[in-house]
N, C-alpha and C positions, 0 to 999 in steps of 0.2 A: 642767852635768851631763855626765858622760862618756857615750859611746855604749854602753859596757857597762852602766852604771847605768841608762840609759834602757831597754835591752832587759830588764833584770831587773825594772824597775818595772811593765812591762806583762805579765809572765809570770804565769800563774795559779798560785797557791799555796794549797793547802787548809789550813785551820786557823789562819790568822793573823789577829790583831786581831778576833776574834769572827766569828760567821757572817755571810756576805754574802748567801747564798741559803738559805732554809729551805723545803724541800719538805714539803707536807702532803697526805696522801692523803685524798680526800673522796669518799664514795659516797652520801651522803644519810642514812646511819644515824645514830642518836643519838651513838654513840661517835665517829664521824668528824666530826660537828658540834662536839663538845667538843674534839676534837683541833685542828680549825681555829681555834676560839676561843683555845686555848692557844698555838698557833703564831703567831696574829696578835699576841697580847700579846708573845711573845718577839721577833717581827720588829720590832714597834714599839720595844721597849726597846733592841734591838741596831741599829736603823736598817737592817735587812736587808730584802731583797726576799722577799716571801712568794709562793711558787709553789704555787698550789692545783692539784692534779692529780686528775683523774677518769680512771680506767682503764675504758674501755668494754669489757665482756666480749665475747668472740667465742663465741657460742653456736651451734655448728654443728648440734646436735641440734634446737634451737628453730627454726632456719632450715629444717631438713629437714622439719619438721612444718608449715611454712607460717606460723609465727609472725613478726610484723613486728619482728624483733630490732633491726635498725639504727634504725628509727624510735623504738623504745622507749628505747634507750640514748642516742640523740640528744636525746630529750625530757628524759631525766634530766639530761644535761649542760646543756641550756638552763635547766631549773629551778634547778640549782645556781648557774649564772651569775646568774640573776635574784635568787636568795636572797642571794648575796654582794654584788651591787650594791646591793640594798635595805639590807642591813646596813651597808655602808660609807657610804651616804648618811645613814642615821640617826645615825651617829657622827661625821659630818663636822664638823671644827672641835674635836672633843673627843679623838678617837682617830684619828690619821692613820697609815696603813700603805700602803706601796707594794706592790701585788699584781698578779699575772698569773694567768690561768686557762689550763690546758693539758689537752688530752685525748690519751690514748694508747689504743691497742687492744691487747687481749690479756688474760692473766690478771693479777690485781692485783699479785702479787709481781714478775713480769718487767716489767710496765708501770711500777711505781714505781722499779725498778732503772734502767730505761732513762731515765726522767724525771730521776732524781737524777744520772745520768752526763751526760746531754745539757745539763742546766741547771747543772752543776758545783756541786751542792748541798754545803753545809757541814754540814747536819743534815737529818734526816728525822723527821717527826712523823706518827704514825698512831694511830687509835683501836684499843682492844682489841677483839678478835674477839667477836662476839655469837653465834657459831655453836658449838654443843656439839661437833661433830665435830672442830673444830680442836684440842681438847685431846688428841686421839689423833694426828692427822697433822701438827699444827703450824700455827700461824696465819701470816699474812703478816708480822705484827710479829716473831714469833720467827725466821722465815726472814731478815728484814732484819737483825736483831741478829746472827744467826749469820754472815751475809755479812761483817760486820766492816769495811765500807767507809766508813761514816759513823756519827756518833753518832745513835742512834735513841731517840726518846722515845715511849713507849706511854702513851696517855691512856686511863684507864678510862671 
């Protein structure tokens, strides 16, 4: 193998030979759980890494009122990890998926963008918004699609 070919073989290239990393946003909502299930199936079939991402919201107003925001979002992350581990254990030997769990802080859109960039995602999967106000100002899913940086699948 030539030196030039060896350099090319180790260079990251998005969009070749199917997805290698699939990022799924998960916040514990029903739609995010459906998105995670869909993404897990896709990752299994493509032999891709499933990167489950929870974006811990930064709630300055809640913190100012004395609410234990950090503990609450940490507890949600711990619950999601436990849920994923239990699900993976139940399906062991039947349904094998390589997965990682990541947490980022911030608003969901910017957190998922940061996660997808840092993890070199080939695809992003999110659940459809369950909040009525997002029909007016736009959901995270719509904003990710408009960013046009990765294929985005929105699971109802």
